[in-house]
C-alpha positions as CSV (number, residue, x, y, z in Angstrom):
1,M,122.7,-11.7,-4.1
2,T,119.0,-12.4,-3.6
3,L,117.2,-10.6,-0.9
4,I,114.3,-12.5,0.5
5,T,111.8,-10.6,2.6
6,S,108.8,-12.0,4.3
7,V,105.5,-10.4,3.8
8,R,103.1,-10.7,6.8
9,R,99.5,-11.0,5.8
10,P,96.8,-10.6,8.4
11,L,94.9,-13.8,9.2
12,T,91.3,-13.9,8.1
13,R,88.6,-15.9,9.6
14,R,86.2,-17.7,7.4
15,S,83.0,-19.0,8.9
16,V,82.1,-22.1,6.9
17,P,79.7,-24.7,8.2
18,A,81.1,-28.2,8.8
19,R,80.5,-30.7,6.0
20,L,78.9,-33.8,7.4
21,S,78.5,-37.1,5.5
22,S,75.5,-37.9,7.7
23,L,73.6,-35.1,5.9
24,K,72.5,-35.5,2.3
25,E,73.7,-33.1,-0.4
26,D,70.7,-30.9,-0.1
27,E,70.5,-30.9,3.7
28,F,71.8,-28.5,6.4
29,E,71.4,-28.0,10.1
30,G,71.9,-25.3,12.6
31,Y,70.3,-23.2,15.4
32,A,67.4,-20.9,14.5
33,S,67.3,-19.6,18.0
34,L,69.3,-19.8,21.2
35,F,68.0,-19.8,24.7
36,G,69.0,-17.1,27.2
37,V,70.8,-14.9,24.7
38,A,69.5,-11.4,23.9
39,D,69.1,-10.6,20.2
40,G,69.7,-7.2,18.6
41,G,66.1,-6.2,19.5
42,G,66.4,-7.1,23.2
43,D,64.4,-10.3,23.1
44,V,65.5,-13.4,25.0
45,V,63.9,-16.7,24.2
46,L,63.4,-19.0,27.3
47,P,63.7,-22.8,27.2
48,G,60.4,-24.4,26.4
49,A,59.1,-21.3,24.5
50,F,58.6,-23.3,21.3
51,A,57.1,-26.5,22.8
52,T,53.4,-25.8,22.4
53,S,53.9,-24.4,18.9
54,L,55.9,-27.4,17.8
55,R,53.2,-29.8,19.1
56,R,50.6,-27.9,17.1
57,R,52.6,-27.4,14.0
58,P,55.3,-30.0,13.1
59,A,58.4,-29.2,11.1
60,E,56.9,-29.8,7.7
61,K,54.3,-27.1,8.4
62,I,56.9,-24.4,9.2
63,R,58.0,-22.5,6.1
64,M,61.6,-22.2,5.1
65,L,62.1,-18.9,3.4
66,Y,64.9,-16.7,2.0
67,Q,65.4,-13.4,3.9
68,H,61.9,-13.7,5.5
69,S,60.3,-13.2,2.0
70,A,57.1,-15.2,1.7
71,S,57.6,-15.2,-2.1
72,E,60.9,-17.0,-1.8
73,P,60.5,-20.5,-0.2
74,L,63.7,-22.5,-0.4
75,G,62.8,-26.0,0.9
76,V,61.3,-27.9,3.8
77,W,62.2,-28.4,7.4
78,V,62.9,-32.0,8.2
79,D,63.3,-31.7,11.9
80,I,62.8,-28.8,14.4
81,K,63.3,-29.5,18.1
82,E,64.3,-27.7,21.3
83,D,67.5,-29.0,23.0
84,A,69.5,-27.5,25.9
85,R,71.1,-24.8,23.6
86,G,68.1,-23.6,21.6
87,L,65.9,-24.4,18.6
88,K,67.9,-26.9,16.5
89,V,66.8,-27.4,12.9
90,R,67.5,-29.6,10.0
91,G,66.3,-28.6,6.6
92,R,66.3,-29.8,3.0
93,L,66.7,-27.4,0.1
94,V,64.5,-28.0,-3.0
95,L,67.2,-27.9,-5.6
96,D,64.7,-27.4,-8.4
97,V,64.4,-23.9,-7.1
98,V,67.1,-21.6,-8.5
99,R,67.5,-19.6,-5.2
100,A,67.9,-22.9,-3.2
101,R,70.8,-23.8,-5.5
102,E,72.3,-20.4,-5.0
103,V,71.9,-20.7,-1.2
104,R,73.6,-24.1,-1.3
105,A,76.6,-22.6,-3.1
106,L,76.8,-19.7,-0.7
107,F,76.7,-22.1,2.3
108,A,79.6,-24.0,0.8
109,E,81.7,-20.9,0.6
110,G,80.7,-19.5,4.0
111,A,79.1,-16.4,2.3
112,L,75.7,-17.1,3.9
113,N,75.1,-18.9,7.1
114,G,72.5,-17.0,9.2
115,L,69.1,-18.3,10.4
116,S,66.2,-16.2,11.7
117,I,62.8,-17.0,13.1
118,G,59.5,-15.5,12.1
119,F,57.0,-15.8,15.0
120,R,54.2,-14.3,17.1
121,T,54.7,-13.7,20.8
122,I,52.1,-15.6,22.9
123,R,53.6,-14.9,26.4
124,A,56.4,-12.6,27.5
125,R,57.4,-10.4,30.4
126,K,60.0,-7.7,30.8
127,D,63.1,-8.3,32.9
128,P,63.2,-5.2,35.2
129,G,67.0,-5.6,35.6
130,T,68.0,-5.7,31.9
131,G,65.0,-4.3,30.2
132,H,65.0,-7.4,27.9
133,R,61.7,-9.0,26.8
134,L,61.7,-12.6,28.0
135,L,59.7,-14.8,25.6
136,S,58.2,-17.8,27.3
137,E,55.8,-18.9,24.6
138,I,56.2,-18.3,20.9
139,E,54.1,-19.4,17.9
140,L,56.6,-20.3,15.2
141,W,55.6,-19.4,11.7
142,E,58.8,-19.6,9.6
143,I,62.5,-19.9,9.7
144,S,64.6,-18.1,7.2
145,V,68.0,-18.3,5.8
146,V,69.4,-14.8,6.2
147,T,72.5,-12.8,5.6
148,F,72.4,-10.9,9.0
149,P,70.5,-12.7,11.8
150,L,69.2,-10.5,14.6
151,L,70.5,-13.1,17.0
152,A,74.2,-13.4,16.2
153,G,74.5,-17.1,17.2
154,S,71.6,-18.3,15.0
155,L,73.7,-20.0,12.3
156,V,73.9,-22.9,10.0
157,T,76.4,-25.3,11.7
158,A,76.6,-28.1,9.1
159,V,75.9,-28.8,5.5
160,G,75.8,-32.0,3.5
161,A,79.3,-33.3,2.8
162,S,79.1,-33.0,-1.0
163,Y,78.3,-29.2,-0.9
164,G,80.6,-27.4,-3.2
165,S,82.3,-30.7,-4.2
């Protein structure tokens, strides 16, 4: 007689960006900042905070870095714009750079998916009710691919369809 027992394994959740055919193999997109959401440091970015900066400095002038390290550029930003949710970005990794190829592989496996902004505050005020700093104008310097974003929802949401294929 054979005894069959079922083994229950806990479900695991894997956060892997969607693979979109509309993005090229070396492209990805996501949100580098979200409006109205407090980050781990208590900052809240308000809608329109990036508008002046983006008029002065277009996407190709904003640096794409790895873990905020100026010595590790990864690629170029193709599009950076504010929408109703936050700062939506689309970037292209320079696959001649070893770290960029590593990042692409990590995106494909869901092992890396954070985004984080490097900026200078131009205008802000403190919310007396929450104590949060409300950022109404930001000078954007760089956007990094990071392991642990200070703003939990700042994530890569889609990668080129051929990632990891």
